[in-house]
C-alpha positions as CSV (number, residue, x, y, z in Angstrom):
1,M,86.2,85.5,104.4
2,T,88.3,86.5,101.4
3,D,85.2,88.1,100.0
4,I,85.8,90.8,102.5
5,F,89.2,91.3,101.0
6,R,87.9,91.4,97.5
7,Q,85.2,93.9,98.4
8,H,87.8,96.1,100.1
9,I,90.0,96.2,96.9
10,E,86.9,96.7,94.7
11,Q,86.0,99.9,96.6
12,I,88.8,101.4,94.5
13,V,89.5,99.1,91.5
14,T,87.4,96.3,89.8
15,L,89.1,93.0,89.3
16,T,88.3,90.0,87.1
17,D,88.2,86.7,88.8
18,S,91.6,85.8,87.4
19,E,93.1,89.2,88.5
20,Y,91.7,88.6,92.0
21,E,93.3,85.2,92.1
22,Q,96.6,86.7,91.0
23,V,96.3,89.3,93.8
24,R,95.2,86.8,96.4
25,S,98.2,84.5,95.6
26,H,100.6,87.2,96.9
27,F,99.0,87.3,100.4
28,I,99.6,84.7,103.1
29,P,97.0,84.1,105.9
30,K,98.3,84.7,109.4
31,K,96.6,84.3,112.8
32,I,97.8,85.9,116.0
33,R,96.4,85.4,119.5
34,K,95.3,88.2,121.8
35,F,98.2,90.0,123.5
36,H,100.8,88.5,121.1
37,T,103.2,90.8,119.4
38,L,103.1,91.1,115.6
39,I,105.9,93.7,115.3
40,R,108.5,94.4,118.0
41,E,110.5,97.6,118.2
42,G,114.0,96.9,116.9
43,D,113.1,94.0,114.7
44,L,113.2,94.1,110.9
45,V,109.8,94.3,109.2
46,F,109.1,92.4,106.1
47,D,105.3,92.5,105.8
48,E,102.2,94.7,105.9
49,Y,99.0,93.3,107.2
50,F,95.3,93.5,106.1
51,V,93.1,92.8,109.1
52,M,90.3,90.3,108.3
53,K,89.2,89.8,111.9
54,G,90.3,91.3,115.2
55,C,91.8,94.4,116.5
56,L,95.5,95.5,116.9
57,K,97.3,98.5,118.3
58,A,100.5,100.2,117.1
59,Y,102.3,102.1,119.8
60,K,105.6,103.6,120.9
61,T,106.9,103.3,124.4
62,D,108.8,106.4,125.6
63,E,111.9,106.6,127.9
64,E,109.6,106.8,130.9
65,G,107.7,103.6,130.0
66,K,104.6,105.4,128.8
67,D,102.8,104.0,125.8
68,H,101.7,106.3,123.0
69,I,99.1,104.8,120.7
70,L,99.6,105.7,117.1
71,Q,96.9,103.5,115.5
72,F,94.3,101.0,116.0
73,A,93.5,98.5,113.2
74,L,90.1,96.8,113.0
75,E,88.7,94.8,110.2
76,E,89.5,96.1,106.7
77,W,92.4,98.2,108.0
78,W,96.1,97.9,107.2
79,I,98.8,98.0,109.7
80,S,102.6,97.7,109.9
81,D,105.6,99.8,110.7
82,F,105.6,101.3,107.2
83,K,108.8,103.3,107.6
84,A,110.7,100.1,108.7
85,L,109.1,98.1,105.9
86,A,109.9,100.7,103.2
87,M,113.4,101.6,104.4
88,Q,114.4,98.1,105.6
89,T,115.4,99.6,109.0
90,P,114.6,98.3,112.4
91,A,111.0,98.8,113.7
92,T,110.5,101.9,115.8
93,I,107.0,100.9,117.0
94,N,105.3,97.8,118.4
95,V,102.1,96.2,117.0
96,V,100.2,94.0,119.4
97,A,96.9,92.1,119.0
98,L,94.1,93.3,121.3
99,E,91.9,90.4,120.2
100,N,92.5,87.1,118.4
101,C,93.3,88.3,114.8
102,E,93.2,86.9,111.3
103,M,95.2,88.8,108.7
104,L,96.5,88.6,105.2
105,C,100.3,89.4,105.0
106,L,101.9,91.0,102.1
107,A,105.6,91.0,101.8
108,M,107.2,94.1,100.3
109,E,108.7,92.2,97.4
110,S,105.3,90.6,96.7
111,R,103.7,94.1,96.7
112,E,106.3,95.4,94.3
113,R,105.8,92.5,92.0
114,L,102.1,92.7,92.2
115,C,102.1,96.4,91.4
116,R,104.5,95.9,88.5
117,D,102.4,93.0,87.0
118,L,98.9,94.4,87.7
119,H,98.7,98.2,87.4
120,K,95.3,98.2,88.9
121,M,96.9,97.2,92.2
122,E,99.5,99.9,91.9
123,Y,96.6,102.4,91.6
124,F,94.9,100.7,94.6
125,F,97.9,101.0,96.8
126,R,98.6,104.6,95.7
127,K,95.0,105.5,96.7
128,K,95.2,103.6,100.0
129,T,98.5,105.3,100.8
130,L,97.0,108.7,100.0
131,F,93.9,108.1,102.2
132,G,96.2,106.9,105.0
133,Y,98.3,110.0,104.7
134,I,95.2,112.2,104.8
135,A,94.0,110.4,108.0
136,L,97.4,110.8,109.6
137,Q,97.5,114.5,108.8
138,Q,94.0,115.0,110.2
139,R,95.0,113.1,113.4
140,V,98.1,115.3,113.9
141,L,96.1,118.5,113.2
142,S,93.5,117.3,115.7
143,L,96.1,116.7,118.4
144,L,97.6,120.2,117.7
145,S,94.4,122.2,117.5
146,S,91.5,120.4,119.1
147,T,90.5,120.1,122.7
148,A,90.4,116.7,124.4
149,K,86.6,116.8,124.2
150,E,86.6,117.6,120.5
151,R,89.1,114.7,119.8
152,Y,87.0,112.4,121.9
153,E,83.8,113.3,120.1
154,L,85.4,113.0,116.7
155,L,86.8,109.5,117.5
156,L,83.4,108.4,118.9
157,Q,81.7,109.7,115.7
158,Q,84.2,108.2,113.3
159,Y,84.9,104.8,115.0
160,P,82.2,104.0,117.6
161,Q,83.1,100.3,117.5
162,L,86.4,101.1,119.1
163,F,84.7,102.1,122.3
164,Q,83.1,98.6,122.5
165,R,86.3,96.7,121.7
166,V,89.2,98.7,123.1
167,P,90.0,99.3,126.8
168,K,89.4,102.9,127.9
169,T,93.0,103.3,129.0
170,L,94.1,102.7,125.4
171,I,91.5,105.1,124.0
172,A,92.8,107.7,126.5
173,S,96.4,107.1,125.3
174,Y,95.3,107.4,121.7
175,L,93.6,110.7,122.5
176,G,96.6,112.0,124.5
177,V,94.6,112.3,127.8
178,S,94.6,110.5,131.1
179,R,92.1,107.8,131.9
180,E,90.4,110.1,134.4
181,T,90.0,112.8,131.8
182,L,88.5,110.3,129.4
183,S,86.0,109.3,132.1
184,R,85.0,113.0,132.6
185,L,84.6,113.4,128.8
186,N,82.5,110.2,128.6
187,K,80.1,111.6,131.2
188,S,79.7,115.1,129.7
């Protein structure tokens, strides 16, 4: 299974076997069962997670009890409360497993050490961060300027596997629409 992780890294940088072993030594395997919480709002966050198997959601619950989905994370995606991790402040979001999950955990201090010792990984993380920022910017722009139908079609085009693995109510929340609206979009 760690071949998936190496292939993921080598989409950006090429590693020798010894470099890969050095990288891999900084990651700790973690399993979490369906519906269990990985990060709870208010807790300190010490790790970021690379998803090897499974699906998670990151969300914020508002004062009225409504959940707002920020991100899903499938295989080969990264997830955490990155602000809480970087700033060492309490988490402002929750991350929960939607399926049984297997992940690789990377502590912030391990990431810093790895980037200092192996500049290829500093480049890797810089590129991954940039790609993540671009995706977030596109998501915000889509929420601001696209119709619900356009957001639905874009999500379906980019991540069709989500529709097979994630309940429709969560997809509706991610798109910022009601479950009923999602049903109408699905039929049109």
